[in-house]
PASEBA-1860 file (N, C-alpha, C; in nm, 3 decimals):
! residues 146
1> MAVIKGYN> -2.468/5.188/4.840/-2.579/5.067/4.870/-2.494/4.966/4.832 ~ -2.510/4.870/4.885/-2.373/4.743/4.856/-2.519/4.625/4.760 ~ -2.479/4.606/4.702/-2.526/4.508/4.619/-2.455/4.382/4.559 ~ -2.557/4.240/4.636/-2.457/4.129/4.690/-2.561/4.026/4.566 ~ -2.495/3.985/4.499/-2.524/3.857/4.394/-2.683/3.955/4.332 ~ -2.690/4.073/4.318/-2.793/4.130/4.244/-2.904/4.172/4.347 ~ -2.859/4.156/4.486/-2.952/4.210/4.570/-2.935/4.363/4.622 ~ -3.020/4.438/4.637/-2.993/4.608/4.683/-3.015/4.523/4.858
9> MPDELYYH> -2.857/4.576/4.906/-2.881/4.570/5.073/-2.802/4.694/5.141 ~ -2.851/4.818/5.166/-2.851/4.887/5.250/-2.697/4.885/5.333 ~ -2.590/4.963/5.332/-2.486/4.927/5.446/-2.509/4.967/5.561 ~ -2.605/5.052/5.552/-2.606/5.127/5.713/-2.694/5.009/5.798 ~ -2.813/4.961/5.731/-2.852/4.851/5.784/-2.824/4.716/5.855 ~ -2.884/4.682/5.924/-2.854/4.500/6.020/-2.932/4.433/5.956 ~ -2.916/4.315/5.951/-3.007/4.207/5.848/-3.003/4.081/5.942 ~ -3.126/3.992/5.968/-3.128/3.913/6.050/-3.146/3.786/5.941
17> KDHSWARV> -3.146/3.650/6.000/-3.078/3.573/5.895/-3.226/3.510/5.893 ~ -3.378/3.564/5.885/-3.471/3.517/5.869/-3.530/3.652/5.788 ~ -3.436/3.722/5.760/-3.467/3.835/5.627/-3.514/3.952/5.624 ~ -3.539/3.984/5.770/-3.566/4.118/5.819/-3.462/4.201/5.804 ~ -3.483/4.319/5.790/-3.376/4.441/5.793/-3.413/4.528/5.936 ~ -3.319/4.572/5.994/-3.326/4.700/6.136/-3.286/4.808/6.070 ~ -3.328/4.904/6.061/-3.277/5.034/6.064/-3.261/5.115/6.223 ~ -3.166/5.181/6.279/-3.153/5.228/6.420/-3.152/5.322/6.422
25> DGTKVTVG> -3.241/5.412/6.497/-3.248/5.555/6.553/-3.270/5.598/6.663 ~ -3.160/5.593/6.759/-3.153/5.622/6.882/-3.201/5.466/6.942 ~ -3.276/5.427/7.020/-3.318/5.335/7.069/-3.480/5.247/6.961 ~ -3.522/5.332/6.867/-3.625/5.277/6.805/-3.550/5.271/6.657 ~ -3.618/5.131/6.672/-3.563/5.045/6.518/-3.672/4.988/6.447 ~ -3.645/5.068/6.333/-3.769/5.041/6.184/-3.717/4.891/6.118 ~ -3.792/4.837/6.104/-3.824/4.661/6.038/-3.886/4.659/5.921 ~ -3.796/4.588/5.828/-3.879/4.579/5.710/-3.805/4.407/5.634
33> MNDFFQKE> -3.858/4.406/5.529/-3.800/4.265/5.485/-3.691/4.323/5.375 ~ -3.602/4.261/5.379/-3.505/4.272/5.246/-3.529/4.240/5.123 ~ -3.443/4.286/5.035/-3.453/4.270/4.894/-3.466/4.137/4.834 ~ -3.374/4.022/4.895/-3.420/3.873/4.882/-3.499/3.874/4.877 ~ -3.581/3.858/5.008/-3.691/3.823/5.061/-3.820/3.879/4.961 ~ -3.814/4.016/4.935/-3.959/4.091/4.821/-3.908/3.935/4.682 ~ -3.828/3.981/4.627/-3.811/3.893/4.502/-3.853/3.758/4.507 ~ -3.814/3.679/4.621/-3.805/3.538/4.601/-3.962/3.504/4.634
41> AGDIVFVD> -4.022/3.607/4.703/-4.185/3.607/4.746/-4.227/3.651/4.632 ~ -4.197/3.703/4.591/-4.297/3.747/4.432/-4.391/3.870/4.481 ~ -4.486/3.899/4.417/-4.566/3.982/4.478/-4.647/3.947/4.605 ~ -4.650/4.043/4.700/-4.713/4.038/4.818/-4.856/4.032/4.808 ~ -4.943/3.990/4.852/-5.085/4.013/4.821/-5.132/4.046/4.980 ~ -5.072/4.008/5.118/-5.155/4.040/5.249/-5.017/4.035/5.313 ~ -5.016/4.126/5.452/-4.931/4.146/5.567/-4.980/4.159/5.663 ~ -4.970/4.045/5.770/-5.078/4.073/5.921/-4.992/4.110/5.991
49> LPDTEDEV> -5.024/4.241/6.036/-4.912/4.287/6.127/-4.916/4.296/6.297 ~ -4.844/4.286/6.384/-4.886/4.273/6.482/-4.962/4.396/6.533 ~ -4.972/4.355/6.652/-5.071/4.501/6.743/-4.925/4.592/6.810 ~ -4.966/4.728/6.799/-4.867/4.832/6.864/-4.894/4.785/7.025 ~ -4.810/4.821/7.092/-4.769/4.773/7.255/-4.737/4.629/7.306 ~ -4.737/4.521/7.164/-4.703/4.396/7.157/-4.537/4.392/7.181 ~ -4.513/4.297/7.302/-4.414/4.285/7.355/-4.295/4.176/7.256 ~ -4.206/4.188/7.171/-4.161/4.095/7.097/-4.023/4.062/7.161
57> SQGEVCGK> -3.937/3.916/7.116/-3.832/3.907/7.132/-3.710/3.872/7.014 ~ -3.618/3.906/6.976/-3.515/3.878/6.912/-3.559/3.713/6.866 ~ -3.560/3.727/6.758/-3.639/3.603/6.680/-3.725/3.581/6.678 ~ -3.831/3.634/6.727/-3.988/3.587/6.749/-4.054/3.664/6.632 ~ -4.077/3.523/6.579/-4.218/3.564/6.465/-4.357/3.647/6.554 ~ -4.346/3.769/6.437/-4.437/3.926/6.513/-4.540/3.899/6.387 ~ -4.550/3.846/6.291/-4.606/3.901/6.184/-4.616/3.766/6.026 ~ -4.705/3.749/5.928/-4.691/3.706/5.833/-4.730/3.761/5.716
65> IQSRKWIG> -4.633/3.704/5.612/-4.635/3.769/5.477/-4.657/3.688/5.388 ~ -4.751/3.700/5.304/-4.805/3.617/5.214/-4.790/3.684/5.095 ~ -4.754/3.604/4.962/-4.742/3.626/4.819/-4.818/3.532/4.751 ~ -4.868/3.571/4.639/-4.926/3.406/4.548/-4.881/3.300/4.597 ~ -4.748/3.248/4.582/-4.688/3.165/4.598/-4.649/3.089/4.759 ~ -4.658/3.201/4.853/-4.622/3.130/5.003/-4.640/3.201/5.158 ~ -4.627/3.169/5.223/-4.677/3.266/5.336/-4.507/3.272/5.426 ~ -4.467/3.347/5.422/-4.336/3.381/5.484/-4.371/3.455/5.640
73> KLVAPVSG> -4.290/3.440/5.730/-4.268/3.486/5.845/-4.174/3.615/5.894 ~ -4.275/3.699/5.921/-4.201/3.822/5.997/-4.128/3.783/6.122 ~ -3.994/3.792/6.116/-3.921/3.784/6.261/-3.875/3.928/6.335 ~ -3.896/3.941/6.429/-3.817/4.058/6.506/-3.692/4.054/6.522 ~ -3.594/4.142/6.458/-3.447/4.123/6.460/-3.380/4.194/6.569 ~ -3.483/4.233/6.675/-3.475/4.301/6.799/-3.572/4.290/6.903 ~ -3.551/4.297/7.023/-3.655/4.251/7.134/-3.707/4.421/7.173 ~ -3.816/4.400/7.226/-3.883/4.518/7.288/-4.060/4.573/7.227
81> EIVETNED> -4.095/4.641/7.244/-4.223/4.701/7.217/-4.232/4.755/7.093 ~ -4.337/4.714/7.016/-4.409/4.769/6.869/-4.451/4.889/6.933 ~ -4.388/4.985/6.824/-4.478/5.135/6.894/-4.559/5.187/6.770 ~ -4.516/5.137/6.647/-4.563/5.161/6.535/-4.574/5.043/6.464 ~ -4.708/5.068/6.329/-4.749/4.991/6.259/-4.742/5.048/6.111 ~ -4.707/5.005/5.982/-4.693/5.138/5.858/-4.857/5.025/5.822 ~ -4.960/5.127/5.811/-5.061/5.105/5.757/-5.082/5.103/5.649 ~ -4.985/5.180/5.582/-4.953/5.223/5.414/-4.956/5.077/5.343
89> IEDDTSLV> -4.882/5.001/5.410/-4.892/4.871/5.323/-5.039/4.731/5.373 ~ -5.107/4.823/5.447/-5.259/4.741/5.509/-5.302/4.782/5.349 ~ -5.339/4.894/5.302/-5.354/4.922/5.200/-5.305/4.884/5.034 ~ -5.190/4.889/5.031/-5.093/4.846/4.891/-4.989/4.770/4.964 ~ -4.989/4.645/4.976/-4.892/4.581/4.984/-4.795/4.541/4.882 ~ -4.824/4.650/4.791/-4.707/4.629/4.658/-4.546/4.680/4.709 ~ -4.610/4.810/4.817/-4.491/4.872/4.861/-4.374/4.796/4.912 ~ -4.431/4.662/4.944/-4.286/4.548/5.019/-4.205/4.510/4.904
97> NSDPYGKG> -4.272/4.512/4.790/-4.222/4.503/4.691/-4.150/4.600/4.602 ~ -4.225/4.707/4.579/-4.143/4.798/4.502/-4.032/4.929/4.569 ~ -4.026/4.939/4.746/-3.977/4.991/4.815/-3.930/4.940/4.959 ~ -3.883/4.842/4.963/-3.880/4.717/5.046/-3.812/4.835/5.206 ~ -3.676/4.909/5.167/-3.610/4.980/5.253/-3.680/5.102/5.294 ~ -3.788/5.199/5.199/-3.827/5.295/5.247/-3.979/5.291/5.280 ~ -4.086/5.307/5.173/-4.212/5.318/5.183/-4.295/5.185/5.219 ~ -4.191/5.035/5.200/-4.258/4.946/5.234/-4.179/4.850/5.393
105> WILVIEAS> -4.154/4.981/5.487/-4.160/4.971/5.625/-4.258/4.846/5.707 ~ -4.217/4.812/5.782/-4.372/4.702/5.813/-4.382/4.773/5.959 ~ -4.281/4.760/6.085/-4.271/4.818/6.181/-4.173/4.866/6.239 ~ -4.240/4.955/6.406/-4.104/5.020/6.435/-4.144/4.968/6.557 ~ -3.989/4.947/6.646/-3.962/4.867/6.779/-3.876/4.977/6.851 ~ -3.970/5.007/6.981/-3.861/5.069/7.068/-3.775/4.934/7.131 ~ -3.633/4.945/7.128/-3.547/4.836/7.138/-3.549/4.859/7.288 ~ -3.521/4.717/7.366/-3.511/4.690/7.485/-3.382/4.619/7.514
113> NLDEELGT> -3.324/4.575/7.454/-3.165/4.516/7.457/-3.096/4.539/7.297 ~ -3.069/4.679/7.291/-3.038/4.666/7.180/-2.868/4.640/7.137 ~ -2.802/4.731/7.231/-2.661/4.665/7.205/-2.600/4.586/7.199 ~ -2.691/4.466/7.261/-2.598/4.355/7.268/-2.681/4.263/7.132 ~ -2.791/4.283/7.134/-2.885/4.179/7.002/-2.840/4.270/6.900 ~ -2.760/4.388/6.885/-2.701/4.476/6.693/-2.602/4.343/6.684 ~ -2.489/4.278/6.783/-2.393/4.218/6.757/-2.465/4.045/6.706 ~ -2.567/4.035/6.713/-2.598/3.916/6.672/-2.670/3.936/6.513
121> LMRGEALA> -2.676/4.043/6.487/-2.728/4.047/6.337/-2.613/4.078/6.222 ~ -2.656/4.048/6.080/-2.520/4.099/6.008/-2.525/4.195/5.932 ~ -2.388/4.240/5.887/-2.374/4.381/5.801/-2.275/4.295/5.726 ~ -2.243/4.380/5.607/-2.064/4.380/5.588/-2.060/4.212/5.489 ~ -1.935/4.199/5.525/-1.921/4.073/5.461/-1.989/3.943/5.565 ~ -1.990/3.935/5.649/-2.100/3.844/5.708/-2.216/3.806/5.618 ~ -2.262/3.954/5.595/-2.414/3.962/5.549/-2.355/3.866/5.376 ~ -2.292/3.947/5.326/-2.208/3.880/5.186/-2.252/3.744/5.195
129> NFLEAEVK> -2.169/3.674/5.294/-2.178/3.522/5.288/-2.263/3.489/5.310 ~ -2.363/3.521/5.395/-2.448/3.430/5.395/-2.558/3.469/5.293 ~ -2.614/3.595/5.236/-2.645/3.598/5.105/-2.628/3.532/5.000 ~ -2.496/3.488/5.003/-2.447/3.414/4.886/-2.461/3.249/4.899 ~ -2.510/3.198/5.030/-2.541/3.081/5.056/-2.706/3.080/5.039 ~ -2.772/3.179/5.099/-2.880/3.182/5.086/-2.947/3.141/4.937 ~ -2.883/3.225/4.836/-2.892/3.232/4.674/-2.875/3.086/4.609 ~ -2.785/3.018/4.694/-2.744/2.909/4.624/-2.841/2.826/4.682
137> RAEEERAK> -2.895/2.825/4.810/-3.007/2.711/4.845/-3.131/2.759/4.764 ~ -3.151/2.894/4.761/-3.269/2.883/4.657/-3.297/2.847/4.508 ~ -3.177/2.858/4.429/-3.125/2.793/4.309/-3.136/2.682/4.363 ~ -3.104/2.587/4.429/-3.114/2.405/4.442/-3.256/2.394/4.510 ~ -3.340/2.452/4.573/-3.500/2.407/4.585/-3.558/2.434/4.460 ~ -3.482/2.515/4.362/-3.588/2.567/4.254/-3.564/2.451/4.152 ~ -3.428/2.414/4.103/-3.405/2.300/4.029/-3.449/2.201/4.112 ~ -3.457/2.169/4.219/-3.511/2.004/4.288/-3.692/2.001/4.240
145> AK> -3.754/2.136/4.207/-3.891/2.148/4.223/-3.918/2.146/4.097 ~ -3.836/2.136/3.962/-3.877/2.132/3.844/-3.859/1.932/3.775
END
Protein backbone atom coordinates (compact mmCIF):
# COMPACT_ATOMS: atom_id res chain seq x y z
CA MET A 1 0.00 0.00 0.00
CA ALA A 2 1.35 3.39 -0.96
CA VAL A 3 1.36 6.05 1.72
CA ILE A 4 1.36 9.53 0.19
CA LYS A 5 1.69 12.50 2.53
CA GLY A 6 0.36 10.32 5.37
CA TYR A 7 -2.65 9.01 3.43
CA ASN A 8 -3.09 5.31 2.60
CA MET A 9 -3.67 4.89 -1.12
CA PRO A 10 -3.64 1.20 -2.17
CA ASP A 11 -1.62 0.64 -5.35
CA GLU A 12 -4.13 -1.73 -6.97
CA LEU A 13 -6.89 0.89 -7.03
CA TYR A 14 -7.67 3.65 -9.52
CA TYR A 15 -8.52 7.14 -8.25
CA HIS A 16 -10.81 9.89 -9.54
CA LYS A 17 -10.00 13.58 -8.99
CA ASP A 18 -13.11 13.90 -6.78
CA HIS A 19 -11.60 11.37 -4.33
CA SER A 20 -13.55 8.26 -5.21
CA TRP A 21 -11.58 5.06 -5.72
CA ALA A 22 -12.28 2.16 -8.08
CA ARG A 23 -11.40 -1.52 -7.56
CA VAL A 24 -11.74 -3.41 -10.85
CA ASP A 25 -12.87 -7.05 -10.94
CA GLY A 26 -13.66 -7.97 -14.53
CA THR A 27 -16.31 -5.45 -15.58
CA LYS A 28 -17.53 -4.86 -12.03
CA VAL A 29 -16.07 -1.81 -10.28
CA THR A 30 -16.37 -1.37 -6.52
CA VAL A 31 -16.35 2.30 -5.52
CA GLY A 32 -15.61 4.11 -2.28
CA MET A 33 -14.07 7.32 -0.97
CA ASN A 34 -10.32 7.57 -0.42
CA ASP A 35 -8.41 8.10 2.81
CA PHE A 36 -7.80 11.79 2.08
CA PHE A 37 -11.54 12.40 1.66
CA GLN A 38 -12.54 10.60 4.85
CA LYS A 39 -9.87 12.35 6.95
CA GLU A 40 -10.76 15.79 5.55
CA ALA A 41 -14.49 15.15 6.03
CA GLY A 42 -14.18 13.96 9.60
CA ASP A 43 -16.84 11.72 11.07
CA ILE A 44 -19.29 10.66 8.37
CA VAL A 45 -22.86 10.92 9.70
CA PHE A 46 -24.98 10.25 6.58
CA VAL A 47 -24.53 8.64 3.17
CA ASP A 48 -27.15 9.23 0.47
CA LEU A 49 -26.86 6.18 -1.79
CA PRO A 50 -28.17 6.00 -5.35
CA ASP A 51 -30.64 3.31 -6.38
CA THR A 52 -29.50 0.06 -7.92
CA GLU A 53 -30.22 -0.09 -11.64
CA ASP A 54 -29.46 3.65 -11.95
CA GLU A 55 -27.22 4.45 -14.92
CA VAL A 56 -24.30 6.75 -14.14
CA SER A 57 -21.71 8.49 -16.29
CA GLN A 58 -18.09 8.94 -15.37
CA GLY A 59 -17.73 12.16 -13.36
CA GLU A 60 -21.44 12.33 -12.50
CA VAL A 61 -22.51 12.98 -8.91
CA CYS A 62 -24.42 9.87 -7.83
CA GLY A 63 -24.64 10.31 -4.07
CA LYS A 64 -23.85 12.56 -1.12
CA ILE A 65 -21.70 11.99 1.92
CA GLN A 66 -22.31 14.18 4.93
CA SER A 67 -20.04 14.77 7.89
CA ARG A 68 -20.43 17.11 10.81
CA LYS A 69 -18.37 19.68 8.85
CA TRP A 70 -19.83 19.55 5.33
CA ILE A 71 -21.58 17.63 2.58
CA GLY A 72 -19.36 15.99 -0.02
CA LYS A 73 -20.30 14.45 -3.32
CA LEU A 74 -19.86 10.88 -4.44
CA VAL A 75 -18.72 11.00 -8.05
CA ALA A 76 -18.84 7.93 -10.28
CA PRO A 77 -15.28 7.06 -11.37
CA VAL A 78 -16.65 5.02 -14.31
CA SER A 79 -19.83 4.84 -16.38
CA GLY A 80 -22.33 2.02 -16.13
CA GLU A 81 -25.19 0.59 -14.10
CA ILE A 82 -25.20 0.55 -10.31
CA VAL A 83 -25.68 -3.11 -9.44
CA GLU A 84 -25.13 -3.03 -5.68
CA THR A 85 -24.95 -0.58 -2.77
CA ASN A 86 -23.43 -1.17 0.64
CA GLU A 87 -26.40 -1.30 2.99
CA ASP A 88 -24.04 -1.77 5.96
CA ILE A 89 -22.96 1.88 5.69
CA GLU A 90 -26.57 3.03 5.97
CA ASP A 91 -26.60 1.46 9.43
CA ASP A 92 -23.00 2.34 10.34
CA THR A 93 -21.62 5.34 8.43
CA SER A 94 -18.41 5.19 10.48
CA LEU A 95 -17.24 2.33 8.21
CA VAL A 96 -16.40 4.97 5.57
CA ASN A 97 -13.95 6.44 8.10
CA SER A 98 -12.66 3.30 9.79
CA ASP A 99 -12.24 1.06 6.71
CA PRO A 100 -12.58 3.18 3.54
CA TYR A 101 -11.09 0.49 1.26
CA GLY A 102 -12.78 -2.51 2.90
CA LYS A 103 -16.09 -2.57 4.75
CA GLY A 104 -16.64 1.13 3.95
CA TRP A 105 -17.10 0.58 0.20
CA ILE A 106 -20.14 2.41 -1.17
CA LEU A 107 -21.38 0.85 -4.40
CA VAL A 108 -20.62 -1.45 -7.33
CA ILE A 109 -20.96 -0.40 -10.97
CA GLU A 110 -21.24 -2.79 -13.91
CA ALA A 111 -18.95 -0.75 -16.16
CA SER A 112 -19.98 0.03 -19.72
CA ASN A 113 -16.80 1.70 -21.03
CA LEU A 114 -14.12 0.44 -18.68
CA ASP A 115 -10.99 0.21 -20.82
CA GLU A 116 -11.30 3.76 -22.11
CA GLU A 117 -12.28 5.31 -18.77
CA LEU A 118 -9.56 3.64 -16.69
CA GLY A 119 -7.09 5.68 -18.73
CA THR A 120 -8.56 8.89 -17.27
CA LEU A 121 -8.16 7.75 -13.65
CA MET A 122 -4.99 8.11 -11.57
CA ARG A 123 -2.53 5.79 -9.91
CA GLY A 124 1.19 5.76 -9.22
CA GLU A 125 3.14 8.96 -9.81
CA ALA A 126 0.16 10.88 -11.22
CA LEU A 127 -1.77 10.09 -8.03
CA ALA A 128 1.15 11.16 -5.82
CA ASN A 129 1.45 14.52 -7.62
CA PHE A 130 -2.32 15.09 -7.46
CA LEU A 131 -2.56 14.22 -3.76
CA GLU A 132 0.36 16.46 -2.85
CA ALA A 133 -1.44 19.36 -4.57
CA GLU A 134 -4.72 18.50 -2.78
CA VAL A 135 -2.98 18.40 0.61
CA LYS A 136 -1.41 21.80 -0.07
CA ARG A 137 -4.79 23.24 -1.16
CA ALA A 138 -6.49 21.91 1.99
CA GLU A 139 -3.76 23.36 4.20
CA GLU A 140 -4.11 26.76 2.50
CA GLU A 141 -7.90 26.71 2.96
CA ARG A 142 -7.51 25.92 6.65
CA ALA A 143 -4.99 28.75 7.03
CA LYS A 144 -7.42 31.21 5.36
CA ALA A 145 -10.26 30.10 7.63
CA LYS A 146 -8.34 31.07 10.78
